[in-house]
C-alpha positions as CSV (number, residue, x, y, z in Angstrom):
1,V,83.1,79.5,81.9
2,S,82.9,78.8,78.1
3,S,83.7,75.7,76.2
4,D,83.5,75.0,72.4
5,E,80.3,73.1,73.1
6,N,78.5,75.3,75.7
7,S,78.3,79.3,76.4
8,G,79.0,80.4,80.0
9,S,76.5,81.3,82.5
10,L,76.6,84.0,84.9
11,V,76.2,82.9,88.7
12,K,76.1,85.4,91.6
13,L,75.8,84.4,95.0
14,T,74.3,86.5,97.9
15,G,74.5,85.5,101.3
16,A,74.1,87.5,104.8
17,K,76.0,90.6,105.0
18,N,78.3,89.7,108.0
19,K,78.9,85.8,107.2
20,K,80.8,84.2,104.5
21,F,80.6,81.0,102.2
22,N,83.2,78.1,102.2
23,V,84.3,77.7,98.9
24,D,85.9,74.3,97.8
25,V,87.0,73.8,94.3
26,A,88.8,70.7,93.7
27,S,88.9,68.2,90.4
28,T,86.3,65.4,90.1
29,R,87.0,61.7,91.4
30,Y,85.4,58.8,91.1
31,K,85.4,55.3,91.8
32,E,86.3,52.7,88.7
33,I,84.7,49.1,89.3
34,S,85.6,46.5,87.1
35,T,84.8,42.7,87.3
36,N,87.8,41.5,85.8
37,S,90.2,43.3,87.8
38,L,91.8,42.3,91.4
39,T,91.9,45.7,92.8
40,L,89.1,47.2,94.8
41,D,88.2,51.1,94.9
42,Q,90.3,52.5,92.7
43,I,89.7,56.3,93.2
44,K,90.8,58.3,90.0
45,V,90.7,61.7,89.1
46,N,88.9,63.5,86.1
47,E,91.3,66.6,85.4
48,S,88.7,68.1,82.8
49,E,85.9,68.3,85.2
50,T,85.6,70.4,88.6
51,K,83.7,69.9,91.7
52,L,82.6,73.6,93.4
53,R,81.4,73.1,96.7
54,I,79.4,76.0,98.5
55,D,79.4,75.3,102.2
56,E,78.2,71.5,102.8
57,D,75.1,71.6,100.5
58,I,75.7,73.2,97.1
59,I,77.6,71.3,94.7
60,F,78.3,72.1,91.1
61,T,79.9,70.3,88.4
62,I,81.8,72.3,86.1
63,K,83.5,71.5,82.6
64,G,86.7,72.7,83.3
65,R,89.9,72.2,84.9
66,A,90.0,73.3,88.7
67,E,92.9,75.8,88.4
68,N,90.9,77.6,85.9
69,I,88.0,77.9,87.9
70,D,90.2,79.0,90.9
71,E,91.1,81.6,88.7
72,I,87.7,82.7,87.6
73,I,86.8,82.8,91.3
74,K,89.7,85.1,92.8
75,S,89.5,87.7,89.7
76,A,86.1,88.4,90.8
77,L,87.0,89.1,94.1
């Protein structure tokens, strides 16, 4: 993934021959805590940043929209 600020990097994942990775692509979510607000635990979504989770243990944060990252992954298959 390339942007104006950074150049992209190629990542190749290699696993066992007869097993598959579980891949999840979603926009980044975060909690906003404000001392003056009466509402608690507001979960917000950052549409310009994506979390790419592979199985349960590997998580990448990517600057870019989730739809674009999903298209890149599908085009590489």
